C-alpha positions in Angstrom: 9.4 15.0 4.9 7.7 16.2 8.1 7.6 14.0 11.6 5.0 11.8 11.5 3.2 9.9 13.8 2.6 6.5 13.3 -0.4 4.7 11.3 -0.9 1.5 12.1 -1.7 -0.7 9.1 -5.8 -1.0 9.0 -6.6 -3.5 6.0 -10.5 -2.9 6.7 -10.2 0.5 5.2 -8.5 -0.8 1.5 -11.4 -3.0 0.5 -12.1 -3.2 -3.1 -15.8 -1.4 -2.6 -17.3 0.3 -0.1 -21.1 1.6 0.8 -22.4 4.7 -1.0 -23.9 5.7 2.7 -20.8 4.4 4.8 -17.3 5.2 3.1 -14.2 4.1 5.1 -12.4 7.3 7.0 -8.8 7.3 4.3 -6.3 9.2 6.1 -6.0 12.6 4.6 -3.1 12.4 1.7 -2.3 16.0 2.3 -2.1 16.3 6.2 -2.8 13.0 7.9 0.5 12.4 9.2 0.9 16.3 10.8 -2.6 16.6 11.8 -4.2 13.1 11.8 -6.9 14.4 9.0 -9.1 11.7 7.8 -11.6 12.2 4.8 -15.3 12.2 5.0 -17.9 12.1 2.3 -21.6 13.2 2.3 -24.0 11.6 -0.2 -25.1 15.1 -1.9 -21.3 15.1 -2.4 -22.1 11.6 -4.8 -23.1 11.4 -8.8 -24.1 8.8 -10.0 -24.7 8.3 -14.2 -25.7 5.2 -15.8 -23.8 4.5 -19.6 -26.4 4.4 -22.3 -25.7 0.9 -23.2 -27.2 -1.5 -20.7 -23.6 -3.8 -21.1 -22.0 -0.9 -18.8 -21.7 -0.4 -15.2 -22.8 2.8 -13.7 -20.1 5.6 -13.3 -19.7 7.6 -9.9 -17.8 10.0 -8.6 -17.1 11.3 -5.7 -16.1 14.5 -3.9 -14.4 13.5 -0.1 -12.9 16.2 2.1 -10.6 16.6 5.0 -11.7 17.0 8.3 -9.2 18.9 9.5 -9.8 22.6 9.4 -6.2 23.2 9.1 -6.0 21.6 6.0 -9.4 20.9 4.2 -8.2 18.8 1.4 -10.1 17.6 -1.2 -9.9 14.5 -3.0 -11.6 12.8 -6.0 -12.4 9.2 -6.2 -14.3 7.9 -9.4 -15.3 4.8 -10.3 -18.2 2.1 -11.3 -21.4 0.7 -9.4 -21.9 -2.8 -8.5 -23.1 -5.5 -6.1 -20.9 -6.0 -3.2 -20.9 -9.0 -0.8 -18.7 -8.6 1.9 -18.7 -9.1 5.9 -19.4 -6.8 9.2 -18.3 -8.1 12.4 -18.1 -11.7 11.3 -21.2 -11.7 9.2 -22.0 -11.9 5.5 -23.5 -8.6 4.1 -24.7 -7.9 0.1 -25.1 -4.5 -1.1 -27.3 -4.3 -3.9 -24.7 -1.2 -5.1 -21.5 -0.7 -4.0 -18.7 1.9 -4.9 -15.7 0.2 -6.5 -12.9 3.0 -6.7 -10.9 3.2 -9.9 -8.8 5.9 -9.1 -8.4 8.6 -6.0 -6.6 11.9 -6.4 -5.0 12.9 -4.4 -4.3 9.2 -3.3 -4.7 8.2 0.0 -1.4 6.7 1.9 -2.0 3.4 2.4 1.4 2.8 4.6 3.5 5.4 6.4 7.0 6.7 4.8 9.8 7.7 7.1 11.9 10.7 7.6 14.7 8.1 7.8 14.2 6.9 4.3 15.6 8.6 1.3 13.2 11.2 -0.6 12.8 8.9 -3.7 11.6 6.0 -1.5 9.2 8.1 0.2 8.0 9.0 -3.4 7.7 5.7 -4.4 5.3 4.5 -1.2 3.0 7.4 -2.4 3.2 7.0 -6.6 2.3 2.8 -5.4 -0.4 4.3 -3.5 -2.0 5.9 -6.7 -1.7 2.7 -8.6 -3.2 0.5 -5.9 -6.5 1.5 -7.5 -5.7 2.2 -11.2 -2.9 -0.8 -12.4 -2.2 -3.6 -9.5 0.5 -4.9 -11.5 2.3 -1.7 -11.5 1.7 -0.7 -7.6 3.4 -4.1 -6.9 6.2 -3.3 -9.0 6.5 -0.5 -6.9 6.9 -2.6 -4.0 9.9 -4.1 -5.8 11.2 -0.8 -6.1 10.9 0.2 -2.5 13.2 -2.9 -1.8 15.8 -2.5 -4.1 16.1 1.3 -2.7 15.8 0.2 1.0 18.6 -2.3 0.0 20.5 1.1 -1.4 19.9 2.8 1.6 21.4 0.0 3.9 24.4 0.2 1.7 24.2 -3.3 -0.1 25.7 -3.4 -3.5 23.8 -2.7 -6.8 26.8 -4.4 -8.7 30.0 -6.5 -8.7 32.8 -6.6 -10.7 33.5 -10.0 -13.0 36.5 -12.0 -13.4 36.5 -10.3 -17.1 37.0 -6.9 -14.9 33.1 -5.8 -16.0 30.7 -4.1 -13.8 27.7 -6.6 -13.7 24.3 -6.5 -12.1 23.4 -8.5 -8.4 20.1 -10.3 -8.9 18.0 -8.7 -6.5 17.3 -12.1 -4.7 21.8 -12.3 -3.9 21.0 -8.6 -2.6 18.0 -9.9 0.0 20.8 -12.9 0.5 23.7 -10.2 1.6 20.7 -8.7 3.8 20.8 -11.3 6.1 23.5 -10.4 7.8 22.4 -6.6 8.7 18.7 -7.8 9.2 17.7 -11.4 8.9 13.6 -10.7 10.0 13.3 -8.4 7.3 15.5 -9.9 5.0 12.8 -13.0 5.2 10.3 -10.6 4.2 12.0 -9.2 1.0 12.3 -12.9 -0.1 8.5 -13.3 -0.2 7.7 -9.6 -1.5 10.0 -10.5 -4.3 7.8 -12.6 -5.5 4.6 -10.6 -5.8 7.6 -7.6 -7.3 8.3 -9.9 -10.0 4.8 -10.6 -10.8 4.2 -7.0 -11.4 7.1 -6.5 -13.4 5.9 -9.5 -15.6 2.2 -8.3 -15.8 0.5 -11.2 -13.9 -2.9 -10.5 -12.7 -2.8 -9.7 -9.0 -5.7 -10.1 -6.4 -6.9 -7.4 -4.1 -6.2 -9.3 -1.4 -3.0 -10.3 -2.2 -2.2 -7.1 -2.7 -3.5 -5.6 1.1 -1.2 -9.3 2.1 1.8 -7.2 0.9 1.1 -4.0 2.0 1.2 -5.8 5.6 4.5 -7.0 5.0 5.7 -3.7 3.4 4.7 -2.0 6.2 5.4 -4.6 9.3 9.2 -4.3 7.4 9.1 -0.8 7.6 7.9 -0.5 11.0 10.7 -2.9 11.8 13.8 -0.5 9.8 12.7 3.0 10.9 11.1 4.4 14.0 7.5 6.0 11.8 7.1 8.2 15.0 8.7 11.0 16.0 8.0 9.7 19.4 11.1 7.4 20.5 9.3 6.0 23.1 7.1 4.5 20.4 9.5 2.2 19.1 8.0 -0.4 20.9 4.9 -0.3 19.2 6.8 -0.8 15.8 5.7 -4.4 15.0 1.8 -4.3 14.8 1.5 -7.8 13.6 2.4 -11.4 15.5 5.3 -13.5 14.3 2.6 -15.8 13.5 0.9 -13.6 11.3 3.7 -12.3 9.5 5.5 -16.0 8.8 1.9 -16.6 7.2 2.0 -13.6 5.2 5.5 -14.6 3.8 4.2 -17.7 3.2 1.5 -16.6 1.3 3.3 -14.8 -1.2 6.3 -17.1 -1.5 3.4 -20.0 -2.9 2.1 -17.3 -5.6 1.8 -19.1 -8.7 2.7 -22.1 -7.4 
């Protein structure tokens, strides 16, 4: 991995839909961390087709390009066209036709990885961004695996030797309890994230806003554990969410499913 700039978590980028004439400036999957490239799109690059059967929503495909001249990455996004209700500056707005992405290729990064993480953890973060649009449950299963890998990186054991002399796996919730001695703040968040990770592993339905809650909390954890900027002086800016906000997110995730 190359040195990476801090990318604050911007929840507004990752809505379930967006207006055709005002697409979000998604971070470039190739060069955001080296040249801060962002994706731009023009209406001329939007193609909408209507299936012959009226029961199906119109389909769209859109080409986005990186605005960095040093990159020029091309990203394809496709999905469905349908009405969308949202808020703009606190006011309700209804779009009669909005674009609901079903996949991006390649997918924009949702949160930043760190050079201090092992390569597998970084790949899991990238994979989760792909699955975010395609399969929410698998996406949140990736979040669980990111937690497990992070615990590995900090030396939390995966197994123990039982009284019968057999090697047994340590349950994730027990490993998180062990991590309380290393970083109580992150361990508390990992405990909440485990809940949605378990839901993903069991194929339970997960809403879009719930996924964003998980990403915001995971992003805070990664910023707390790692320096996500090549500038050591920026460490003081790593935690972007207030303590009250983090406590609220933890509580929401712990309460999932009753």
